[in-house]
C-alpha positions in Angstrom: 0.0 0.0 0.0 1.3 3.4 -0.9 2.0 5.9 1.9 0.2 9.2 1.7 1.0 12.7 2.9 -1.1 12.3 6.0 0.7 9.1 7.2 2.8 9.5 10.4 6.2 11.0 9.7 8.1 7.9 10.8 6.3 5.6 8.3 6.7 7.7 5.2 9.3 6.1 2.9 9.8 9.3 0.9 10.5 11.3 4.1 12.9 8.6 5.3 14.7 8.7 1.9 14.9 12.5 2.2 16.5 12.3 5.6 19.0 9.7 4.3 19.9 11.9 1.4 20.3 14.9 3.6 22.6 13.0 6.0 24.7 11.5 3.1 25.3 14.6 1.0 24.8 17.7 3.2 21.6 19.1 1.7 20.6 22.2 3.6 17.6 23.4 1.7 14.4 21.5 0.6 12.0 23.2 -1.8 8.3 22.2 -1.8 5.5 23.5 -3.9 3.6 24.6 -0.8 3.1 23.4 2.8 0.2 21.2 1.8 2.4 19.3 -0.7 4.8 18.6 2.2 2.1 17.1 4.3 -1.7 17.5 4.5 -2.1 16.5 8.1 -1.1 19.4 10.4 0.7 17.2 13.0 2.7 15.4 10.2 3.6 18.7 8.7 4.8 20.2 11.9 6.8 17.0 12.9 8.4 16.9 9.5 9.4 20.5 9.7 10.8 20.1 13.2 12.8 17.0 12.1 14.4 19.0 9.3 15.1 22.0 11.6 16.9 19.6 14.0 19.1 18.6 11.1 19.8 22.2 10.1 17.7 22.1 7.0 15.5 24.9 5.7 12.2 24.1 4.0 11.2 26.7 1.4 8.0 26.9 -0.6 8.2 27.5 -4.4 7.0 31.1 -3.6 9.9 31.6 -1.3 8.2 31.3 2.1 10.6 29.8 4.7 8.7 27.2 6.7 11.4 26.7 9.3 13.1 29.9 10.4 10.9 32.6 11.6 10.5 34.6 14.7 7.1 35.8 13.5 4.5 34.0 15.5 1.9 35.1 12.9 3.8 33.3 10.1 4.0 30.2 12.2 0.2 30.4 12.9 -0.6 31.0 9.2 1.5 28.0 8.3 -0.4 25.9 10.8 -3.8 27.3 9.7 -2.9 26.5 6.1 -2.0 23.0 7.2 -5.3 22.7 9.0 -7.2 23.6 5.8 -5.1 21.2 3.7 -6.0 18.5 6.2 -9.7 19.5 6.0 -9.7 19.5 2.2 -8.1 16.0 2.2 -10.8 14.7 4.5 -13.5 16.2 2.4 -12.0 14.8 -0.8 -11.7 11.3 0.7 -15.3 11.3 1.9 -16.5 12.6 -1.5 -14.6 9.9 -3.4 -15.9 7.2 -1.0 -19.5 8.3 -1.5 -19.0 8.3 -5.3 -17.6 4.8 -5.2 -20.4 3.6 -3.1 -23.0 5.2 -5.4 -21.4 3.5 -8.4 -21.1 0.2 -6.6 -24.9 0.3 -5.7 -25.7 0.4 -9.4 -23.8 -3.0 -9.8 -20.9 -1.4 -11.7 -17.3 -2.4 -11.0 -15.6 0.3 -9.1 -12.1 -0.7 -8.3 -9.4 -3.0 -9.6 -8.0 -3.8 -13.0 -10.3 -4.4 -16.0 -10.9 -8.0 -16.8 -10.2 -9.6 -20.2 -13.9 -9.7 -20.7 -14.1 -5.9 -20.3 -11.0 -5.2 -22.3 -11.4 -7.7 -25.1 -14.7 -9.6 -25.2 -13.8 -11.2 -28.5 -10.7 -12.8 -27.0 -12.8 -14.3 -24.3 -15.5 -15.6 -26.7 -12.8 -17.2 -29.0 -11.0 -18.8 -26.0 -14.3 -20.3 -24.8 -15.1 -21.5 -28.3 -11.7 -23.2 -28.5 -12.2 -24.7 -25.1 -15.5 -26.5 -26.0 -15.4 -30.3 -26.3 -15.1 -31.6 -29.9 -17.3 -34.3 -31.4 -15.4 -37.0 -29.6 -15.8 -35.3 -26.2 -12.2 -34.2 -26.0 -11.0 -30.7 -25.1 -7.9 -28.9 -26.2 -5.2 -28.3 -23.7 -4.8 -24.8 -22.3 -1.4 -24.6 -24.0 -3.0 -25.6 -27.3 -5.6 -23.0 -26.9 -2.9 -20.4 -26.0 -1.0 -21.3 -29.2 -4.2 -21.0 -31.3 -4.9 -17.6 -29.7 -1.4 -16.5 -30.5 -1.7 -17.6 -34.1 -4.8 -15.4 -34.3 -2.9 -12.4 -32.8 -3.9 -12.6 -29.2 -0.7 -12.5 -27.3 0.6 -11.1 -23.9 1.9 -7.6 -23.5 5.4 -9.1 -24.0 4.3 -10.6 -27.4 4.3 -14.2 -26.2 1.5 -16.7 -26.1 -0.8 -16.3 -23.1 0.0 -18.5 -20.1 -2.2 -21.5 -19.4 -3.5 -19.8 -16.2 -4.7 -16.8 -18.2 -6.4 -19.1 -20.7 -8.0 -20.9 -17.8 -9.3 -17.6 -16.5 -10.6 -16.7 -20.0 -12.5 -20.0 -20.4 -14.0 -20.1 -16.9 -17.4 -18.5 -16.2 
């Protein structure tokens, strides 16, 4: 599972990699688009900035705002308020997307996951099923034989090879 900008600071692989890089090559300035791109959760943002300050690193936004070194309590408060609104916006977005997925799922539509072969290429599935039917003597072709026939008709894997028997099995099962 991919870590997000609201994950705890110690579990964020990108932040750990940043700290390793800083310690290995002496980086002293980190530039972020804005504070919300550094972290959307206020606590995560503040802990991350404090961790960088402890290492003597300055965090600047692309507009030139210094997120680390300021004696101006209003700038600190504004950074924290902006972090609060970024966290609020993330929460709203997550709720909105969840509701949209649930609405779509209620209609019986597929919501998540990769598209199946039946969705991507129904003709391939129909052909594989036709090739899998028993012949007049009651015999079936092997999955490898079906894969070879599919390849001969231009149905190959992304690598350009015949489909694997396990994929052919998934194509022919209902």
